[in-house]
C-alpha positions, 0 to 999 in steps of 0.5 A, a space after each residue: 363392658 365385660 372384657 373377656 380372655 380368649 385363647 389364640 387359634 381354633 378355641 379362640 375362632 370357635 367361641 367368636 363363633 358361638 358369640 356371632 351365634 348368641 348376638 347375630 352379628 360378626 365377631 373376627 379379630 383383624 388381622 394381628 390384633 389383641 383385642 376386639 370390641 363388639 356388641 359391647 364386649 372386649 376381647 383380649 387374644 391371649 396366650 392360652 397358659 395366660 387366660 386364668 393370669 388375666 382373669 384371676 388378676 381382674 384384667 378380664 372379666 371371664 375367659 375361655 380356657 382349657 381345663 388342663 390349663 386350670 388345674 395346672 395353674 389352680 388359680 383363685 377363679 369360678 369355673 361357670 361351664 363346660 363350653 364342649 370345645 377343644 376335647 383332649 385328653 392329658 395322657 403319659 406317653 412312653 416308647 412303643 417297645 416300653 411299658 410304664 413300670 409303677 414299681 420303680 423307685 423314680 421315674 423321669 417324665 418330661 411335661 409342660 404341666 408340671 403340677 398335673 404330673 407331680 399330683 398323679 403320681 404323689 396319688 399312685 404314691 411313685 417318685 418321680 422326677 419331672 423334667 420341665 420342657 417348653 415343646 418337642 416333648 415328644 422327643 424327650 423319651 426317644 434321646 433318653 433325657 425321661 422315661 416318660 412324657 405327660 402331655 395333651 392328645 386330641 388324636 394320638 398321632 403325633 405319639 405315633 408319629 413319633 413312636 410313642 403309645 400312650 400308656 395311661 390317660 390322667 385326665 379329659 379336658 376341654 375350654 371351660 368358661 372362667 370369672 374373676 371372683 370379684 367379677 362374678 359378684 359385681 357383674 353376676 346377672 351379666 355374666 350369668 346371662 352370657 353363661 345362660 346364652 353360651 349354654 344354648 349353643 353347645 
């Protein structure tokens, strides 16, 4: 039995819809249940940020998670397939009246994505002080906690509603199918067969 870690929310639902098409049966989590067993698969319903951890430690053979989470955590996993779900961007946001001044000695940036932020600013050879927040990141520039934010942007409406603008895109992201390295070798034909089946429906 393959164990598959799915992120809670829309991507989990869209992934289970694909499984329903692939196997011609109903795939859905009941109420608040965290485990679903169906058609010889065990699905785990976990937080998005935890999917790569479940996979890298072998608690799940494969998982579905955003490329932004994979990049941020940089764990030792196999990236199998871009599933084209949950498309978004990681972008730098600033107040509408501000400009991003790359010549400044030290820019304060609030974000959940510490590594992506540090790596991007390092590539630009710009000093950055990263302030880690877990939510309501748009608030940080408005009250002077940070000069800018780095966050996920889908439509940009959340930034606009809070008086912010996208100053620069860092990367594009979508949900990827990933595998545990040991599982990939031990169950290679099973995993590749599933990956090919999924590919037909994306």
